C-alpha positions in Angstrom: 39.0 26.5 -57.4 35.6 26.7 -59.0 33.6 24.1 -56.9 31.9 25.4 -54.0 28.9 25.0 -51.5 26.0 27.1 -50.7 23.3 27.2 -48.3 21.1 29.2 -51.0 19.5 27.0 -53.4 17.8 27.6 -56.7 16.9 26.1 -60.2 19.1 27.7 -62.7 17.3 29.1 -66.0 19.3 28.6 -69.2 21.4 31.8 -69.9 20.2 31.8 -73.5 16.6 32.7 -72.5 17.4 35.6 -70.1 19.3 38.7 -69.9 22.1 39.5 -67.6 20.0 42.1 -65.5 16.9 39.7 -65.5 19.2 37.1 -64.1 20.6 39.2 -61.7 17.0 40.2 -60.2 16.2 36.5 -60.2 19.3 35.8 -57.9 18.2 39.1 -55.7 14.6 37.6 -55.4 15.7 34.1 -54.7 18.7 34.5 -52.4 19.0 37.8 -50.6 19.2 39.1 -47.1 17.6 42.4 -46.2 19.6 45.4 -45.0 18.8 48.7 -43.4 17.1 51.2 -46.0 15.6 48.3 -48.1 18.9 47.4 -50.1 20.1 44.0 -50.7 23.1 41.8 -50.7 23.6 38.3 -52.2 23.5 35.7 -49.4 26.2 33.8 -51.1 29.1 36.1 -50.3 32.1 33.7 -49.9 35.4 34.0 -48.0 36.5 37.2 -49.9 33.3 39.1 -48.9 34.7 41.1 -46.3 37.9 42.2 -48.3 38.1 45.9 -49.4 40.0 46.8 -52.5 39.6 46.7 -56.3 40.1 43.4 -58.1 37.9 43.0 -61.2 37.9 46.8 -61.6 41.7 46.7 -61.6 42.1 43.7 -63.8 43.5 44.5 -67.2 40.8 43.5 -69.7 38.2 43.9 -67.2 35.3 41.5 -66.6 34.8 38.5 -69.3 31.6 36.8 -70.6 30.9 33.1 -70.2 33.1 31.0 -68.0 36.9 31.8 -68.6 39.1 30.3 -65.8 41.8 32.6 -67.0 39.7 35.6 -66.0 41.2 36.1 -62.6 43.4 38.2 -60.3 45.5 37.2 -57.3 44.0 37.5 -53.9 45.3 36.1 -50.5 47.7 33.7 -52.1 44.8 32.2 -54.4 42.7 33.5 -57.2 39.4 35.0 -57.3 37.5 35.5 -60.7 35.9 38.1 -62.7 33.7 36.1 -65.5 30.0 35.8 -66.1 30.1 32.3 -64.5 29.8 34.3 -61.2 26.3 35.0 -61.8 25.4 32.0 -59.6 24.6 31.1 -56.3 27.1 28.3 -55.6 30.4 30.2 -56.5 32.1 31.6 -53.5 35.5 32.2 -55.3 34.6 35.4 -57.2 36.0 38.7 -56.6 34.6 40.8 -53.7 33.9 43.6 -56.3 32.5 41.4 -59.2 28.9 42.8 -58.8 29.8 46.3 -58.8 32.5 46.3 -61.3 31.1 43.8 -63.8 27.4 44.3 -63.2 27.3 47.7 -62.2 25.2 47.0 -59.1 26.0 49.1 -56.1 25.6 46.9 -53.0 25.6 48.1 -49.5 26.8 45.2 -47.2 24.5 44.3 -44.2 25.5 44.1 -40.7 29.0 42.3 -40.2 27.2 39.5 -38.1 25.2 38.5 -41.1 27.6 38.8 -43.8 30.8 37.6 -42.2 31.2 33.7 -42.3 32.6 32.4 -39.1 36.0 30.9 -39.7 39.4 30.4 -38.1 42.8 31.5 -38.9 45.9 29.1 -38.6 49.2 29.4 -40.3 48.1 31.7 -43.2 45.1 30.0 -44.1 41.5 30.3 -43.2 39.6 27.2 -41.7 35.7 27.3 -42.3 33.4 27.0 -39.5 32.6 23.2 -38.7 35.6 22.2 -40.9 38.6 20.0 -39.7 42.3 20.4 -40.2 45.0 18.1 -39.1 48.1 19.8 -37.5 51.0 17.3 -37.1 49.3 14.5 -35.3 46.2 16.3 -34.0 42.8 17.0 -35.4 41.6 20.4 -35.0 38.1 21.7 -35.7 37.0 25.4 -36.3 34.2 25.9 -33.7 32.9 28.3 -30.9 35.3 29.3 -28.1 33.8 27.3 -25.1 34.2 30.2 -22.8 33.1 32.8 -25.4 30.4 31.6 -27.9 30.8 34.9 -30.0 34.4 34.0 -30.8 35.5 31.2 -33.0 38.9 29.2 -32.8 40.4 25.8 -33.7 39.9 23.4 -31.1 42.4 20.8 -31.2 43.5 17.4 -29.7 46.4 17.7 -27.4 48.1 14.2 -27.9 52.1 14.2 -27.9 53.3 13.6 -31.4 56.2 11.3 -32.3 57.7 14.5 -34.2 57.9 17.6 -32.2 59.5 20.4 -34.0 60.0 22.4 -30.9 61.9 19.5 -29.3 64.2 19.2 -32.3 65.1 22.7 -32.4 65.9 22.6 -28.5 68.2 19.5 -28.8 69.9 20.9 -31.9 70.6 24.4 -30.3 71.3 22.7 -26.8 74.7 21.2 -25.3 73.8 17.6 -26.4 76.1 14.9 -27.6 73.5 14.0 -30.3 71.4 15.6 -33.1 68.0 15.3 -33.7 65.8 15.2 -37.0 62.4 15.0 -38.6 61.4 11.7 -40.2 58.5 11.7 -42.8 57.5 8.2 -41.7 56.9 9.4 -38.1 55.4 12.9 -39.0 51.7 13.2 -38.5 51.5 10.0 -36.0 50.8 10.1 -32.2 53.4 9.0 -29.8 51.1 6.3 -28.4 51.2 4.9 -32.0 55.0 4.9 -32.2 55.2 3.3 -28.9 52.8 0.4 -29.8 54.0 -0.2 -33.2 57.8 1.0 -33.4 58.6 -0.9 -30.2 57.0 -4.1 -29.2 59.1 -5.6 -26.3 57.0 -6.4 -23.3 58.5 -5.6 -19.8 60.7 -8.6 -18.9 59.0 -10.7 -16.2 60.2 -10.8 -12.8 61.6 -14.3 -13.1 63.7 -13.4 -16.2 65.1 -10.3 -14.5 66.4 -12.3 -11.7 67.8 -14.9 -13.8 71.4 -15.8 -12.8 73.8 -14.3 -15.6 76.6 -16.4 -17.3 80.1 -15.9 -15.7 83.2 -15.1 -17.7 87.0 -15.6 -16.8 89.0 -13.2 -18.9 91.8 -10.6 -18.9 90.2 -7.2 -19.0 93.3 -5.7 -21.1 92.1 -8.0 -24.1 89.1 -5.7 -24.5 89.9 -3.0 -27.1 88.6 0.7 -27.1 86.5 0.1 -30.1 84.9 -2.9 -31.7 82.6 -3.7 -34.8 81.3 -7.1 -35.3 81.0 -6.5 -38.9 84.8 -5.9 -39.3 85.7 -9.2 -37.3 83.2 -11.1 -39.2 82.6 -9.6 -42.6 79.8 -10.4 -44.6 78.3 -12.6 -41.7 76.4 -10.0 -39.8 73.0 -9.1 -40.6 71.9 -5.8 -41.9 69.5 -3.5 -40.7 66.0 -4.7 -40.5 62.6 -2.6 -40.6 59.8 -3.6 -38.5 57.4 -1.0 -40.1 54.2 -0.3 -38.2 54.2 -3.6 -36.2 55.5 -4.1 -32.7 57.9 -6.9 -33.7 61.1 -5.5 -32.7 61.5 -8.8 -30.3 61.1 -11.0 -33.6 63.6 -8.9 -35.6 66.3 -9.0 -32.9 66.0 -12.6 -32.2 66.0 -13.9 -35.7 69.1 -11.5 -36.6 71.2 -12.6 -33.6 70.5 -16.2 -34.3 71.4 -15.7 -37.9 74.5 -13.7 -37.0 75.8 -16.6 -34.7 74.7 -19.3 -37.2 76.9 -17.6 -39.7 79.9 -17.2 -37.2 79.5 -20.6 -35.9 79.3 -22.3 -39.3 82.1 -20.1 -40.5 80.0 -18.6 -43.2 78.4 -21.9 -44.6 75.1 -21.1 -43.3 74.7 -17.4 -44.0 71.0 -17.1 -44.0 68.5 -14.3 -43.2 65.9 -15.7 -40.8 62.1 -15.3 -40.9 60.8 -12.8 -38.3 57.4 -13.2 -39.7 57.5 -16.8 -38.6 57.9 -15.7 -35.1 55.2 -12.8 -35.3 52.5 -15.1 -36.6 53.3 -18.5 -35.1 54.6 -17.6 -31.7 51.2 -16.6 -30.2 50.8 -18.5 -27.0 50.9 -15.8 -24.4 52.3 -13.3 -27.0 50.5 -10.4 -28.8 52.2 -10.4 -32.2 52.1 -6.7 -33.6 51.2 -5.5 -30.3 54.2 -6.8 -28.4 55.7 -10.1 -26.9 57.9 -11.5 -24.2 61.4 -12.3 -25.1 61.8 -15.4 -23.1 58.8 -17.1 -24.7 60.0 -16.1 -28.1 63.4 -17.4 -27.6 61.9 -20.6 -26.3 59.9 -21.0 -29.5 62.8 -20.6 -31.8 64.7 -23.2 -29.6 61.9 -25.7 -29.7 60.2 -25.4 -32.8 62.6 -23.3 -35.0 61.9 -21.1 -38.1 62.4 -21.0 -41.7 64.5 -18.5 -43.8 63.2 -15.2 -45.0 62.7 -16.5 -48.7 60.4 -19.1 -47.4 58.3 -16.9 -45.1 58.9 -13.1 -45.9 58.1 -10.3 -43.5 54.5 -8.6 -44.3 53.2 -7.4 -40.9 55.2 -4.2 -41.2 52.7 -2.8 -43.8 49.4 -4.0 -42.2 50.2 -3.7 -38.4 48.5 -7.1 -38.4 49.8 -10.4 -36.8 48.7 -12.5 -39.7 47.7 -16.1 -39.8 50.4 -18.7 -39.0 51.3 -20.5 -42.1 53.5 -23.2 -40.8 52.4 -25.9 -38.2 54.3 -26.5 -35.0 54.4 -30.1 -35.9 56.8 -29.3 -39.0 60.2 -30.4 -38.3 61.8 -30.4 -41.9 62.2 -27.6 -44.4 61.1 -30.0 -47.1 57.6 -30.4 -45.3 57.0 -26.7 -45.9 55.3 -26.0 -49.4 57.1 -22.7 -49.9 60.4 -24.0 -48.6 60.6 -27.1 -51.0 62.5 -25.1 -53.6 64.8 -23.5 -51.4 68.4 -24.7 -51.4 69.7 -26.5 -48.2 73.2 -25.9 -47.2 75.6 -28.2 -45.6 72.9 -30.9 -45.5 70.4 -28.8 -43.6 66.9 -30.3 -43.5 65.4 -29.3 -40.2 64.2 -25.8 -39.3 66.6 -23.2 -37.8 66.8 -23.3 -34.1 69.0 -21.9 -31.3 70.2 -23.1 -28.2 68.7 -22.0 -24.8 69.1 -18.3 -24.4 71.3 -17.1 -21.5 71.7 -13.7 -19.7 74.8 -11.7 -19.6 75.8 -9.8 -16.6 75.0 -6.0 -16.7 78.7 -5.3 -16.4 80.3 -3.3 -19.2 83.3 -5.5 -19.7 81.1 -8.8 -19.6 78.9 -7.5 -22.5 82.0 -6.3 -24.3 83.6 -9.9 -24.0 80.5 -11.7 -25.1 80.1 -9.7 -28.3 83.7 -9.7 -29.5 84.1 -13.5 -28.6 80.7 -15.1 -29.7 78.8 -12.2 -31.8 76.0 -9.6 -31.3 73.6 -9.6 -28.3 70.2 -8.7 -27.7 69.4 -5.7 -25.4 66.4 -4.2 -24.1 66.2 -0.4 -23.6 63.5 2.0 -22.0 62.6 4.3 -25.1 61.8 8.0 -24.2 59.9 10.1 -26.8 63.0 11.9 -28.1 64.6 8.6 -29.2 62.3 8.7 -32.2 64.1 12.0 -33.3 67.4 10.7 -32.9 69.7 11.7 -36.1 73.4 11.1 -35.0 75.9 11.3 -32.1 75.9 9.7 -28.8 72.4 9.5 -27.6 71.2 10.2 -24.0 68.0 11.3 -22.7 67.4 14.9 -23.0 65.2 15.2 -20.1 63.1 17.7 -22.1 59.7 15.8 -21.9 59.5 14.7 -18.2 56.3 12.8 -17.5 55.9 11.4 -21.1 55.2 7.7 -21.5 58.0 5.3 -22.5 58.3 1.8 -23.7 60.5 -1.3 -24.0 62.5 -2.0 -27.1 64.6 -4.8 -28.2 68.0 -3.8 -30.2 71.1 -5.6 -31.1 74.4 -4.5 -29.9 77.2 -5.0 -32.5 80.1 -3.1 -31.1 81.3 -0.1 -29.1 83.7 3.0 -29.5 84.4 6.4 -28.3 83.5 9.7 -29.6 84.9 13.4 -28.9 82.5 15.8 -27.8 82.8 19.2 -25.7 86.4 18.6 -25.0 86.0 14.9 -23.8 85.7 11.4 -25.1 82.4 10.0 -24.7 81.9 6.1 -24.6 79.0 4.5 -26.6 77.5 1.2 -27.6 77.1 0.8 -31.3 73.6 -0.6 -31.8 71.5 -1.9 -34.8 67.9 -0.7 -34.6 64.9 -2.2 -36.6 63.6 1.2 -38.1 65.3 0.8 -41.6 68.3 2.6 -42.8 66.8 5.9 -43.3 66.6 6.5 -39.5 69.7 7.3 -37.4 73.1 6.6 -38.7 72.0 4.3 -41.6 69.7 2.5 -39.4 72.4 2.3 -36.4 72.7 4.5 -33.2 75.1 5.1 -30.5 74.3 5.3 -26.9 76.2 6.1 -23.9 78.1 3.2 -22.6 79.1 2.2 -19.0 76.2 4.1 -17.4 73.1 2.0 -18.1 71.6 4.7 -20.1 68.0 3.9 -20.8 68.6 0.6 -19.0 70.4 -0.9 -22.1 72.7 -2.7 -19.7 70.2 -4.2 -17.4 68.9 -7.1 -19.6 71.3 -8.4 -22.0 71.0 -11.8 -23.5 72.0 -14.2 -26.5 71.7 -17.6 -27.6 73.9 -20.1 -29.8 72.4 -21.2 -33.1 72.2 -24.8 -34.0 74.3 -25.5 -37.0 73.4 -28.2 -39.5 76.2 -30.3 -38.3 76.2 -28.7 -34.7 78.3 -31.9 -33.2 81.3 -30.7 -35.3 81.5 -27.6 -33.2 81.1 -29.1 -29.6 84.8 -28.9 -28.7 85.1 -25.2 -29.7 81.8 -23.9 -28.5 81.3 -24.6 -24.7 77.5 -23.8 -25.0 76.5 -26.9 -27.0 
């Protein structure tokens, strides 16, 4: 690095008009500090000024004329220079023995408090006084110690980060049924940022929590030990979505569950990816878009007004963290009335927007949830997310309890099945759940969470809704919810 800053200013004189010794005298006159005994030291000593040893003196070939960037030697993991370009007042990257080895000038250092520039040391690197550096998600500044102004240290923010290396190590070395890992998308971001933009479901309102669940009558022995909706209905269950940095989990899960059930009910005739952006941008009454939403209001929107498919209204909020302007009026009833949808092919005579029937709640009983999934399709669940969930890599998740008192947030997910996994000499039951953080997170975008114990409240609020097919009346006899 040959660029630098200096508090010493001068007007350079063309090199061709003066000798080396004359140039050095000019430097001493224009930019020096006085030392004991009347000897002087250039005031532009850089970060190598207090380092002892031979550098230019030990260099094979010695010093170099002019500016030759290869005229350097290693120092503290970087390079210092021994060329004539160091005869300047704005080059702090020259070797500490340049003047003595290359100019023959014997310089006595002034007192340490004058020469030694204040700086802080962090992870093998020096941080200059007044400079800032980011460590994970926190900004740090090299400044005076508040309790001892004669000392300098990095003063850092103390916010909890989404990724905590110490926590990852503790989980992977501890007796847990799951493993943790680092995610580059989450590194360097604060936990508060993750809770806002990687979740998004607002706490269910009291009336919704007290809603009477639907009741089933079935033989419990028909429920298998493991189940995966993707196996029962191949190619009809939606893939993992990625909400990006927008609190749109509510829109992602509602649109995918409606699409799942639309494909199942129509026997694959209407197998479409439905637009989550339509919900984010247009379901704004009492909702907060990328800052979160209530599930009941979102379900009511898709029931009453409907949404278009992903090709008509692609998802964009994840890249901008903004809700966006609604592009489709609530008055629109037909796909053909939407400019961007006119070229889209309609299936089975569909002309209207994609809608659902009224949403219903499922009892917080393990068997009832299983029966609903295996009979009618995936369901939506709300879980209370702790900070350690962000670093889940695989296995059966359960709160580690290593971060007591940290903030949590509500998150909508899609349960698509269940199973069992062997751990520490016993079988551990789990729900198989699709997240909305892309396929690079967890187990290809999925995660397993402890089943039957309401872990993270995941069994407290489970709901679903039937889709309206293009010819919905043909399904009335088979589906009692029409």
